[in-house]
Structure formats: structure tokens, C-alpha cells
PyMOL CGO cylinders between C-alpha atoms (Angstrom):
from pymol import cmd
from pymol.cgo import CYLINDER

trace = [
    CYLINDER, -15.65, -3.92, -14.30, -14.81, -0.53, -15.06, 0.3, 1, 1, 1, 1, 1, 1,
    CYLINDER, -14.81, -0.53, -15.06, -12.12, 1.09, -13.24, 0.3, 1, 1, 1, 1, 1, 1,
    CYLINDER, -12.12, 1.09, -13.24, -14.27, 3.73, -12.42, 0.3, 1, 1, 1, 1, 1, 1,
    CYLINDER, -14.27, 3.73, -12.42, -16.47, 1.32, -11.03, 0.3, 1, 1, 1, 1, 1, 1,
    CYLINDER, -16.47, 1.32, -11.03, -13.63, -0.11, -8.32, 0.3, 1, 1, 1, 1, 1, 1,
    CYLINDER, -13.63, -0.11, -8.32, -13.09, 3.27, -6.72, 0.3, 1, 1, 1, 1, 1, 1,
    CYLINDER, -13.09, 3.27, -6.72, -16.94, 3.41, -6.37, 0.3, 1, 1, 1, 1, 1, 1,
    CYLINDER, -16.94, 3.41, -6.37, -17.30, 0.02, -5.24, 0.3, 1, 1, 1, 1, 1, 1,
    CYLINDER, -17.30, 0.02, -5.24, -15.02, 0.77, -2.32, 0.3, 1, 1, 1, 1, 1, 1,
    CYLINDER, -15.02, 0.77, -2.32, -16.45, 4.09, -0.98, 0.3, 1, 1, 1, 1, 1, 1,
    CYLINDER, -16.45, 4.09, -0.98, -19.79, 2.54, -1.20, 0.3, 1, 1, 1, 1, 1, 1,
    CYLINDER, -19.79, 2.54, -1.20, -18.23, 0.21, 1.43, 0.3, 1, 1, 1, 1, 1, 1,
    CYLINDER, -18.23, 0.21, 1.43, -18.10, 3.58, 3.88, 0.3, 1, 1, 1, 1, 1, 1,
    CYLINDER, -18.10, 3.58, 3.88, -20.63, 5.78, 3.08, 0.3, 1, 1, 1, 1, 1, 1,
    CYLINDER, -20.63, 5.78, 3.08, -23.89, 5.42, 1.05, 0.3, 1, 1, 1, 1, 1, 1,
    CYLINDER, -23.89, 5.42, 1.05, -23.97, 7.26, -2.86, 0.3, 1, 1, 1, 1, 1, 1,
    CYLINDER, -23.97, 7.26, -2.86, -26.51, 8.90, -4.90, 0.3, 1, 1, 1, 1, 1, 1,
    CYLINDER, -26.51, 8.90, -4.90, -26.77, 9.36, -8.81, 0.3, 1, 1, 1, 1, 1, 1,
    CYLINDER, -26.77, 9.36, -8.81, -25.28, 12.99, -8.24, 0.3, 1, 1, 1, 1, 1, 1,
    CYLINDER, -25.28, 12.99, -8.24, -22.30, 12.33, -5.86, 0.3, 1, 1, 1, 1, 1, 1,
    CYLINDER, -22.30, 12.33, -5.86, -21.08, 9.14, -8.32, 0.3, 1, 1, 1, 1, 1, 1,
    CYLINDER, -21.08, 9.14, -8.32, -21.26, 11.25, -10.98, 0.3, 1, 1, 1, 1, 1, 1,
    CYLINDER, -21.26, 11.25, -10.98, -19.19, 13.81, -9.57, 0.3, 1, 1, 1, 1, 1, 1,
    CYLINDER, -19.19, 13.81, -9.57, -16.70, 11.12, -8.55, 0.3, 1, 1, 1, 1, 1, 1,
    CYLINDER, -16.70, 11.12, -8.55, -16.30, 9.55, -11.61, 0.3, 1, 1, 1, 1, 1, 1,
    CYLINDER, -16.30, 9.55, -11.61, -15.89, 13.01, -13.34, 0.3, 1, 1, 1, 1, 1, 1,
    CYLINDER, -15.89, 13.01, -13.34, -12.62, 13.62, -11.30, 0.3, 1, 1, 1, 1, 1, 1,
    CYLINDER, -12.62, 13.62, -11.30, -10.85, 11.06, -13.84, 0.3, 1, 1, 1, 1, 1, 1,
    CYLINDER, -10.85, 11.06, -13.84, -8.76, 9.80, -10.82, 0.3, 1, 1, 1, 1, 1, 1,
    CYLINDER, -8.76, 9.80, -10.82, -7.73, 6.66, -12.39, 0.3, 1, 1, 1, 1, 1, 1,
    CYLINDER, -7.73, 6.66, -12.39, -4.50, 5.70, -13.51, 0.3, 1, 1, 1, 1, 1, 1,
    CYLINDER, -4.50, 5.70, -13.51, -2.49, 2.58, -14.85, 0.3, 1, 1, 1, 1, 1, 1,
    CYLINDER, -2.49, 2.58, -14.85, 0.67, 1.82, -14.79, 0.3, 1, 1, 1, 1, 1, 1,
    CYLINDER, 0.67, 1.82, -14.79, 2.98, -1.11, -16.32, 0.3, 1, 1, 1, 1, 1, 1,
    CYLINDER, 2.98, -1.11, -16.32, 4.69, -3.52, -14.13, 0.3, 1, 1, 1, 1, 1, 1,
    CYLINDER, 4.69, -3.52, -14.13, 8.14, -2.25, -13.11, 0.3, 1, 1, 1, 1, 1, 1,
    CYLINDER, 8.14, -2.25, -13.11, 7.16, 1.23, -13.03, 0.3, 1, 1, 1, 1, 1, 1,
    CYLINDER, 7.16, 1.23, -13.03, 8.61, 3.37, -10.67, 0.3, 1, 1, 1, 1, 1, 1,
    CYLINDER, 8.61, 3.37, -10.67, 5.40, 5.67, -9.64, 0.3, 1, 1, 1, 1, 1, 1,
    CYLINDER, 5.40, 5.67, -9.64, 7.60, 7.87, -6.84, 0.3, 1, 1, 1, 1, 1, 1,
    CYLINDER, 7.60, 7.87, -6.84, 11.61, 8.37, -7.47, 0.3, 1, 1, 1, 1, 1, 1,
    CYLINDER, 11.61, 8.37, -7.47, 13.78, 8.98, -4.66, 0.3, 1, 1, 1, 1, 1, 1,
    CYLINDER, 13.78, 8.98, -4.66, 14.40, 13.01, -4.60, 0.3, 1, 1, 1, 1, 1, 1,
    CYLINDER, 14.40, 13.01, -4.60, 11.21, 13.50, -6.43, 0.3, 1, 1, 1, 1, 1, 1,
    CYLINDER, 11.21, 13.50, -6.43, 8.46, 15.59, -4.84, 0.3, 1, 1, 1, 1, 1, 1,
    CYLINDER, 8.46, 15.59, -4.84, 5.02, 13.51, -4.33, 0.3, 1, 1, 1, 1, 1, 1,
    CYLINDER, 5.02, 13.51, -4.33, 2.67, 15.95, -5.47, 0.3, 1, 1, 1, 1, 1, 1,
    CYLINDER, 2.67, 15.95, -5.47, -0.50, 13.07, -5.70, 0.3, 1, 1, 1, 1, 1, 1,
    CYLINDER, -0.50, 13.07, -5.70, -1.56, 10.20, -2.60, 0.3, 1, 1, 1, 1, 1, 1,
    CYLINDER, -1.56, 10.20, -2.60, -2.41, 6.75, -4.43, 0.3, 1, 1, 1, 1, 1, 1,
    CYLINDER, -2.41, 6.75, -4.43, -5.07, 4.24, -3.58, 0.3, 1, 1, 1, 1, 1, 1,
    CYLINDER, -5.07, 4.24, -3.58, -4.35, 0.47, -5.00, 0.3, 1, 1, 1, 1, 1, 1,
    CYLINDER, -4.35, 0.47, -5.00, -7.63, -0.55, -7.04, 0.3, 1, 1, 1, 1, 1, 1,
    CYLINDER, -7.63, -0.55, -7.04, -5.34, -3.42, -8.88, 0.3, 1, 1, 1, 1, 1, 1,
    CYLINDER, -5.34, -3.42, -8.88, -2.04, -4.96, -8.43, 0.3, 1, 1, 1, 1, 1, 1,
    CYLINDER, -2.04, -4.96, -8.43, 1.21, -4.52, -5.81, 0.3, 1, 1, 1, 1, 1, 1,
    CYLINDER, 1.21, -4.52, -5.81, 3.61, -1.89, -5.03, 0.3, 1, 1, 1, 1, 1, 1,
    CYLINDER, 3.61, -1.89, -5.03, 5.83, -1.91, -2.93, 0.3, 1, 1, 1, 1, 1, 1,
    CYLINDER, 5.83, -1.91, -2.93, 7.95, 0.93, -0.99, 0.3, 1, 1, 1, 1, 1, 1,
    CYLINDER, 7.95, 0.93, -0.99, 11.85, 0.74, -0.68, 0.3, 1, 1, 1, 1, 1, 1,
    CYLINDER, 11.85, 0.74, -0.68, 14.66, 3.07, 0.31, 0.3, 1, 1, 1, 1, 1, 1,
    CYLINDER, 14.66, 3.07, 0.31, 18.09, 2.33, -1.59, 0.3, 1, 1, 1, 1, 1, 1,
    CYLINDER, 18.09, 2.33, -1.59, 21.24, 2.49, 0.94, 0.3, 1, 1, 1, 1, 1, 1,
    CYLINDER, 21.24, 2.49, 0.94, 24.79, 2.45, -0.50, 0.3, 1, 1, 1, 1, 1, 1,
    CYLINDER, 24.79, 2.45, -0.50, 22.87, 0.50, -3.58, 0.3, 1, 1, 1, 1, 1, 1,
    CYLINDER, 22.87, 0.50, -3.58, 21.03, -2.43, -1.09, 0.3, 1, 1, 1, 1, 1, 1,
    CYLINDER, 21.03, -2.43, -1.09, 17.35, -2.18, -2.24, 0.3, 1, 1, 1, 1, 1, 1,
    CYLINDER, 17.35, -2.18, -2.24, 15.59, -2.23, 1.82, 0.3, 1, 1, 1, 1, 1, 1,
    CYLINDER, 15.59, -2.23, 1.82, 11.69, -2.65, 1.11, 0.3, 1, 1, 1, 1, 1, 1,
    CYLINDER, 11.69, -2.65, 1.11, 9.74, -1.20, 3.82, 0.3, 1, 1, 1, 1, 1, 1,
    CYLINDER, 9.74, -1.20, 3.82, 5.93, -1.99, 2.59, 0.3, 1, 1, 1, 1, 1, 1,
    CYLINDER, 5.93, -1.99, 2.59, 3.77, -3.26, -0.06, 0.3, 1, 1, 1, 1, 1, 1,
    CYLINDER, 3.77, -3.26, -0.06, 0.45, -2.14, -0.47, 0.3, 1, 1, 1, 1, 1, 1,
    CYLINDER, 0.45, -2.14, -0.47, -2.28, -4.43, -2.51, 0.3, 1, 1, 1, 1, 1, 1,
    CYLINDER, -2.28, -4.43, -2.51, -5.98, -3.66, -3.53, 0.3, 1, 1, 1, 1, 1, 1,
    CYLINDER, -5.98, -3.66, -3.53, -7.66, -1.39, -1.40, 0.3, 1, 1, 1, 1, 1, 1,
    CYLINDER, -7.66, -1.39, -1.40, -4.65, 0.22, 0.77, 0.3, 1, 1, 1, 1, 1, 1,
    CYLINDER, -4.65, 0.22, 0.77, -3.94, 3.54, 1.03, 0.3, 1, 1, 1, 1, 1, 1,
    CYLINDER, -3.94, 3.54, 1.03, -0.54, 4.90, -0.32, 0.3, 1, 1, 1, 1, 1, 1,
    CYLINDER, -0.54, 4.90, -0.32, 0.26, 8.51, 1.51, 0.3, 1, 1, 1, 1, 1, 1,
    CYLINDER, 0.26, 8.51, 1.51, 3.92, 9.26, 0.63, 0.3, 1, 1, 1, 1, 1, 1,
    CYLINDER, 3.92, 9.26, 0.63, 5.54, 11.55, 3.67, 0.3, 1, 1, 1, 1, 1, 1,
    CYLINDER, 5.54, 11.55, 3.67, 6.74, 13.77, 0.91, 0.3, 1, 1, 1, 1, 1, 1,
    CYLINDER, 6.74, 13.77, 0.91, 2.75, 14.63, -0.19, 0.3, 1, 1, 1, 1, 1, 1,
    CYLINDER, 2.75, 14.63, -0.19, 2.66, 15.48, 3.44, 0.3, 1, 1, 1, 1, 1, 1,
    CYLINDER, 2.66, 15.48, 3.44, 5.53, 17.34, 4.29, 0.3, 1, 1, 1, 1, 1, 1,
    CYLINDER, 5.53, 17.34, 4.29, 6.59, 18.78, 0.99, 0.3, 1, 1, 1, 1, 1, 1,
    CYLINDER, 6.59, 18.78, 0.99, 9.91, 17.34, 1.02, 0.3, 1, 1, 1, 1, 1, 1,
    CYLINDER, 9.91, 17.34, 1.02, 11.80, 15.10, -1.76, 0.3, 1, 1, 1, 1, 1, 1,
    CYLINDER, 11.80, 15.10, -1.76, 10.97, 11.31, -1.36, 0.3, 1, 1, 1, 1, 1, 1,
    CYLINDER, 10.97, 11.31, -1.36, 13.55, 9.44, 0.65, 0.3, 1, 1, 1, 1, 1, 1,
    CYLINDER, 13.55, 9.44, 0.65, 12.32, 6.34, -0.82, 0.3, 1, 1, 1, 1, 1, 1,
    CYLINDER, 12.32, 6.34, -0.82, 10.64, 4.92, -4.20, 0.3, 1, 1, 1, 1, 1, 1,
    CYLINDER, 10.64, 4.92, -4.20, 7.39, 3.68, -5.06, 0.3, 1, 1, 1, 1, 1, 1,
    CYLINDER, 7.39, 3.68, -5.06, 7.27, 0.37, -7.81, 0.3, 1, 1, 1, 1, 1, 1,
    CYLINDER, 7.27, 0.37, -7.81, 4.62, -1.66, -9.44, 0.3, 1, 1, 1, 1, 1, 1,
    CYLINDER, 4.62, -1.66, -9.44, 5.58, -5.16, -8.93, 0.3, 1, 1, 1, 1, 1, 1,
    CYLINDER, 5.58, -5.16, -8.93, 2.27, -5.91, -11.03, 0.3, 1, 1, 1, 1, 1, 1,
    CYLINDER, 2.27, -5.91, -11.03, 0.62, -4.17, -13.63, 0.3, 1, 1, 1, 1, 1, 1,
    CYLINDER, 0.62, -4.17, -13.63, -1.05, -1.70, -11.18, 0.3, 1, 1, 1, 1, 1, 1,
    CYLINDER, -1.05, -1.70, -11.18, -4.78, 0.94, -11.57, 0.3, 1, 1, 1, 1, 1, 1,
    CYLINDER, -4.78, 0.94, -11.57, -4.31, 3.17, -8.73, 0.3, 1, 1, 1, 1, 1, 1,
    CYLINDER, -4.31, 3.17, -8.73, -7.14, 6.39, -7.88, 0.3, 1, 1, 1, 1, 1, 1,
    CYLINDER, -7.14, 6.39, -7.88, -4.76, 9.48, -7.94, 0.3, 1, 1, 1, 1, 1, 1,
    CYLINDER, -4.76, 9.48, -7.94, -5.49, 12.68, -5.45, 0.3, 1, 1, 1, 1, 1, 1,
    CYLINDER, -5.49, 12.68, -5.45, -4.15, 15.56, -4.31, 0.3, 1, 1, 1, 1, 1, 1,
    CYLINDER, -4.15, 15.56, -4.31, -5.08, 18.48, -2.21, 0.3, 1, 1, 1, 1, 1, 1,
    CYLINDER, -5.08, 18.48, -2.21, -6.68, 20.68, -5.01, 0.3, 1, 1, 1, 1, 1, 1,
    CYLINDER, -6.68, 20.68, -5.01, -9.09, 17.09, -6.28, 0.3, 1, 1, 1, 1, 1, 1,
    CYLINDER, -9.09, 17.09, -6.28, -9.50, 15.70, -2.88, 0.3, 1, 1, 1, 1, 1, 1,
    CYLINDER, -9.50, 15.70, -2.88, -10.80, 19.46, -1.15, 0.3, 1, 1, 1, 1, 1, 1,
    CYLINDER, -10.80, 19.46, -1.15, -13.76, 19.52, -4.27, 0.3, 1, 1, 1, 1, 1, 1,
    CYLINDER, -13.76, 19.52, -4.27, -14.50, 16.04, -3.92, 0.3, 1, 1, 1, 1, 1, 1,
    CYLINDER, -14.50, 16.04, -3.92, -15.27, 16.61, -0.01, 0.3, 1, 1, 1, 1, 1, 1,
    CYLINDER, -15.27, 16.61, -0.01, -16.87, 19.64, -1.25, 0.3, 1, 1, 1, 1, 1, 1,
    CYLINDER, -16.87, 19.64, -1.25, -19.60, 17.28, -3.36, 0.3, 1, 1, 1, 1, 1, 1,
    CYLINDER, -19.60, 17.28, -3.36, -19.45, 14.57, -1.53, 0.3, 1, 1, 1, 1, 1, 1,
    CYLINDER, -19.45, 14.57, -1.53, -19.03, 15.43, 1.74, 0.3, 1, 1, 1, 1, 1, 1,
    CYLINDER, -19.03, 15.43, 1.74, -19.43, 12.05, 3.27, 0.3, 1, 1, 1, 1, 1, 1,
    CYLINDER, -19.43, 12.05, 3.27, -15.88, 11.23, 2.05, 0.3, 1, 1, 1, 1, 1, 1,
    CYLINDER, -15.88, 11.23, 2.05, -14.73, 13.73, 4.57, 0.3, 1, 1, 1, 1, 1, 1,
    CYLINDER, -14.73, 13.73, 4.57, -15.71, 10.98, 7.30, 0.3, 1, 1, 1, 1, 1, 1,
    CYLINDER, -15.71, 10.98, 7.30, -14.40, 8.05, 5.35, 0.3, 1, 1, 1, 1, 1, 1,
    CYLINDER, -14.40, 8.05, 5.35, -10.65, 9.89, 4.74, 0.3, 1, 1, 1, 1, 1, 1,
    CYLINDER, -10.65, 9.89, 4.74, -10.61, 10.27, 8.46, 0.3, 1, 1, 1, 1, 1, 1,
    CYLINDER, -10.61, 10.27, 8.46, -11.51, 6.12, 9.28, 0.3, 1, 1, 1, 1, 1, 1,
    CYLINDER, -11.51, 6.12, 9.28, -8.84, 5.06, 6.80, 0.3, 1, 1, 1, 1, 1, 1,
    CYLINDER, -8.84, 5.06, 6.80, -6.73, 7.50, 8.20, 0.3, 1, 1, 1, 1, 1, 1,
    CYLINDER, -6.73, 7.50, 8.20, -7.05, 6.17, 11.63, 0.3, 1, 1, 1, 1, 1, 1,
    CYLINDER, -7.05, 6.17, 11.63, -6.62, 2.60, 10.49, 0.3, 1, 1, 1, 1, 1, 1,
    CYLINDER, -6.62, 2.60, 10.49, -3.27, 3.30, 8.44, 0.3, 1, 1, 1, 1, 1, 1,
    CYLINDER, -3.27, 3.30, 8.44, -1.87, 4.62, 11.36, 0.3, 1, 1, 1, 1, 1, 1,
    CYLINDER, -1.87, 4.62, 11.36, -3.02, 1.72, 13.91, 0.3, 1, 1, 1, 1, 1, 1,
    CYLINDER, -3.02, 1.72, 13.91, -1.08, -0.23, 11.15, 0.3, 1, 1, 1, 1, 1, 1,
    CYLINDER, -1.08, -0.23, 11.15, 1.60, 1.71, 10.85, 0.3, 1, 1, 1, 1, 1, 1,
    CYLINDER, 1.60, 1.71, 10.85, 2.36, 1.76, 14.46, 0.3, 1, 1, 1, 1, 1, 1,
    CYLINDER, 2.36, 1.76, 14.46, 1.78, -2.22, 14.86, 0.3, 1, 1, 1, 1, 1, 1,
    CYLINDER, 1.78, -2.22, 14.86, 4.24, -2.57, 12.10, 0.3, 1, 1, 1, 1, 1, 1,
    CYLINDER, 4.24, -2.57, 12.10, 6.80, -0.90, 13.72, 0.3, 1, 1, 1, 1, 1, 1,
    CYLINDER, 6.80, -0.90, 13.72, 6.35, -2.69, 17.12, 0.3, 1, 1, 1, 1, 1, 1,
    CYLINDER, 6.35, -2.69, 17.12, 5.94, -6.17, 15.80, 0.3, 1, 1, 1, 1, 1, 1,
    CYLINDER, 5.94, -6.17, 15.80, 9.58, -5.11, 14.12, 0.3, 1, 1, 1, 1, 1, 1,
    CYLINDER, 9.58, -5.11, 14.12, 10.63, -3.78, 17.27, 0.3, 1, 1, 1, 1, 1, 1,
    CYLINDER, 10.63, -3.78, 17.27, 9.76, -6.96, 19.33, 0.3, 1, 1, 1, 1, 1, 1,
    CYLINDER, 9.76, -6.96, 19.33, 8.93, -9.94, 17.14, 0.3, 1, 1, 1, 1, 1, 1,
    CYLINDER, 8.93, -9.94, 17.14, 11.71, -12.30, 16.28, 0.3, 1, 1, 1, 1, 1, 1,
    CYLINDER, 11.71, -12.30, 16.28, 12.24, -12.43, 12.45, 0.3, 1, 1, 1, 1, 1, 1,
    CYLINDER, 12.24, -12.43, 12.45, 10.39, -15.86, 12.30, 0.3, 1, 1, 1, 1, 1, 1,
    CYLINDER, 10.39, -15.86, 12.30, 7.29, -14.20, 14.47, 0.3, 1, 1, 1, 1, 1, 1,
    CYLINDER, 7.29, -14.20, 14.47, 7.33, -11.70, 11.72, 0.3, 1, 1, 1, 1, 1, 1,
    CYLINDER, 7.33, -11.70, 11.72, 7.58, -14.22, 9.09, 0.3, 1, 1, 1, 1, 1, 1,
    CYLINDER, 7.58, -14.22, 9.09, 4.48, -16.08, 10.73, 0.3, 1, 1, 1, 1, 1, 1,
    CYLINDER, 4.48, -16.08, 10.73, 2.49, -12.91, 11.72, 0.3, 1, 1, 1, 1, 1, 1,
    CYLINDER, 2.49, -12.91, 11.72, 2.62, -11.51, 7.70, 0.3, 1, 1, 1, 1, 1, 1,
    CYLINDER, 2.62, -11.51, 7.70, 2.04, -15.56, 6.63, 0.3, 1, 1, 1, 1, 1, 1,
    CYLINDER, 2.04, -15.56, 6.63, -1.45, -15.04, 8.42, 0.3, 1, 1, 1, 1, 1, 1,
    CYLINDER, -1.45, -15.04, 8.42, -1.77, -11.20, 7.80, 0.3, 1, 1, 1, 1, 1, 1,
    CYLINDER, -1.77, -11.20, 7.80, -1.46, -11.69, 3.80, 0.3, 1, 1, 1, 1, 1, 1,
    CYLINDER, -1.46, -11.69, 3.80, -0.56, -14.81, 2.93, 0.3, 1, 1, 1, 1, 1, 1,
    CYLINDER, -0.56, -14.81, 2.93, -1.64, -13.51, -0.74, 0.3, 1, 1, 1, 1, 1, 1,
    CYLINDER, -1.64, -13.51, -0.74, 1.64, -10.79, -0.48, 0.3, 1, 1, 1, 1, 1, 1,
    CYLINDER, 1.64, -10.79, -0.48, 3.69, -14.94, -0.85, 0.3, 1, 1, 1, 1, 1, 1,
    CYLINDER, 3.69, -14.94, -0.85, 2.05, -15.30, -4.15, 0.3, 1, 1, 1, 1, 1, 1,
    CYLINDER, 2.05, -15.30, -4.15, 2.58, -11.58, -5.28, 0.3, 1, 1, 1, 1, 1, 1,
    CYLINDER, 2.58, -11.58, -5.28, 6.05, -10.21, -4.43, 0.3, 1, 1, 1, 1, 1, 1,
    CYLINDER, 6.05, -10.21, -4.43, 9.29, -11.53, -4.93, 0.3, 1, 1, 1, 1, 1, 1,
    CYLINDER, 9.29, -11.53, -4.93, 10.88, -13.21, -2.03, 0.3, 1, 1, 1, 1, 1, 1,
    CYLINDER, 10.88, -13.21, -2.03, 13.88, -11.66, -1.80, 0.3, 1, 1, 1, 1, 1, 1,
    CYLINDER, 13.88, -11.66, -1.80, 11.89, -8.27, -1.59, 0.3, 1, 1, 1, 1, 1, 1,
    CYLINDER, 11.89, -8.27, -1.59, 10.32, -10.38, 1.55, 0.3, 1, 1, 1, 1, 1, 1,
    CYLINDER, 10.32, -10.38, 1.55, 12.98, -11.03, 3.19, 0.3, 1, 1, 1, 1, 1, 1,
    CYLINDER, 12.98, -11.03, 3.19, 14.28, -7.37, 2.98, 0.3, 1, 1, 1, 1, 1, 1,
    CYLINDER, 14.28, -7.37, 2.98, 10.46, -6.65, 4.18, 0.3, 1, 1, 1, 1, 1, 1,
    CYLINDER, 10.46, -6.65, 4.18, 11.02, -8.87, 7.24, 0.3, 1, 1, 1, 1, 1, 1,
    CYLINDER, 11.02, -8.87, 7.24, 15.07, -7.67, 7.82, 0.3, 1, 1, 1, 1, 1, 1,
    CYLINDER, 15.07, -7.67, 7.82, 16.78, -10.57, 7.12, 0.3, 1, 1, 1, 1, 1, 1,
    CYLINDER, 16.78, -10.57, 7.12, 18.46, -12.08, 3.93, 0.3, 1, 1, 1, 1, 1, 1,
    CYLINDER, 18.46, -12.08, 3.93, 16.53, -13.97, 1.04, 0.3, 1, 1, 1, 1, 1, 1,
    CYLINDER, 16.53, -13.97, 1.04, 18.83, -17.20, 2.04, 0.3, 1, 1, 1, 1, 1, 1,
    CYLINDER, 18.83, -17.20, 2.04, 18.30, -16.63, 5.88, 0.3, 1, 1, 1, 1, 1, 1,
    CYLINDER, 18.30, -16.63, 5.88, 14.35, -16.87, 4.60, 0.3, 1, 1, 1, 1, 1, 1,
    CYLINDER, 14.35, -16.87, 4.60, 14.66, -19.97, 2.62, 0.3, 1, 1, 1, 1, 1, 1,
    CYLINDER, 14.66, -19.97, 2.62, 16.09, -21.56, 6.07, 0.3, 1, 1, 1, 1, 1, 1,
    CYLINDER, 16.09, -21.56, 6.07, 13.09, -20.24, 7.58, 0.3, 1, 1, 1, 1, 1, 1,
    CYLINDER, 13.09, -20.24, 7.58, 10.59, -21.51, 5.55, 0.3, 1, 1, 1, 1, 1, 1,
    CYLINDER, 10.59, -21.51, 5.55, 12.12, -24.92, 5.62, 0.3, 1, 1, 1, 1, 1, 1,
    CYLINDER, 12.12, -24.92, 5.62, 12.23, -25.15, 9.15, 0.3, 1, 1, 1, 1, 1, 1,
    CYLINDER, 12.23, -25.15, 9.15, 8.53, -24.17, 9.57, 0.3, 1, 1, 1, 1, 1, 1,
    CYLINDER, 8.53, -24.17, 9.57, 7.35, -26.17, 7.12, 0.3, 1, 1, 1, 1, 1, 1,
    CYLINDER, 7.35, -26.17, 7.12, 9.15, -29.07, 8.89, 0.3, 1, 1, 1, 1, 1, 1,
    CYLINDER, 9.15, -29.07, 8.89, 7.53, -28.29, 12.69, 0.3, 1, 1, 1, 1, 1, 1,
    CYLINDER, 7.53, -28.29, 12.69, 4.72, -30.49, 13.65, 0.3, 1, 1, 1, 1, 1, 1,
    CYLINDER, 4.72, -30.49, 13.65, 1.58, -28.55, 13.89, 0.3, 1, 1, 1, 1, 1, 1,
    CYLINDER, 1.58, -28.55, 13.89, 0.75, -27.60, 17.84, 0.3, 1, 1, 1, 1, 1, 1,
    CYLINDER, 0.75, -27.60, 17.84, -2.71, -28.54, 18.84, 0.3, 1, 1, 1, 1, 1, 1,
]
cmd.load_cgo(trace, "trace")
């Protein structure tokens, strides 16, 4: 499948597109490739773009006193709207590719032009934004009220593929624990009898 086809197929999950609209989207040259370990965004940089992961895995993290603190992972069909893109201030965190990535890029001008040519995209963006806000709130609530073990179990259930694609030290950081604690937790959970 060609890279432009990936974004078209994703959009078709939300709305129907005619040939003219498909051509308008394809003409925008939305796709960019990033190699593994590439930085998409650095701390202090202004984000002039928003992103949509078509292939690959992206990690967001803060660098605090020389220690990386992972805040999220983005896989296929996940959108990334850096806070710097919204508030027009320098970024306080990094976006890094954990794998070779194919990413659709948007910016205000391009997005407005696309919505003018493909009006149904506006409703899709509203739906995706609402889902993104809900996911963010749920993640924050979970971090506040669940134990690290429960957060780990919930992450395993919701995003099992992440454990095949992201190094465990980053997953540990995301859960707010050390890699050693994660290793112990994984062993403990693996030896627990299954509940009926």
C-alpha cells in the first residue's frame, strides 16, 4: 500500500470520499518519513505542525535533571497535537521515533485548505479531538488513582502491542516506576494464578 493510501484509508473509516476529495488530500503532500531514533520535536522548539502516525511508534518524554520521563506512546492511527502547536509557546517535551515512522503532517494553513476542499474532514477532526481528550483524561485519572500494578495490567490489556515495540525502560518510566520494579512486577504477575 502506498503511503498516501494509508491516510485515505484511515479517513474512509470516518467518512466517504469522492475521487475529487481523494485527489485534494493526495495533492497536499502530507506524508513524511522519519528514521528510528529521529526527533520530531525537541524541547524549546516551536511546533508548527501536528502529526498523525500511519506507521511506527513515537514516544513523548520530558527531560528532567538529565532523566527522561516518558509521558505517552503513539502508534498507528494515533494523532499527536503538541501543546506547543496549540499555545504557540516553545515545547517543553520531546517527540522521538522508536521505530522507522511514516507520519502525516498537518498545519493550520494546510488543515484549513483541506477542510475547505473536503468539508467532511471537519466532523472527523471534531470526533477525533473529543476521543483524544477523553483518552487523556482517562490516562490522567488512572495515574492518580490506580496502583502501578493496576496501571501495568490496564496498559497490557489496552495496548499489548506496545510491549513488543517499546523498550521496557520507557514503559517503566511511563508507569512512573523503575525498570527494576517493572521487572519484579512482571514476574509477580506472571506467577499469579489466573482468577476464574
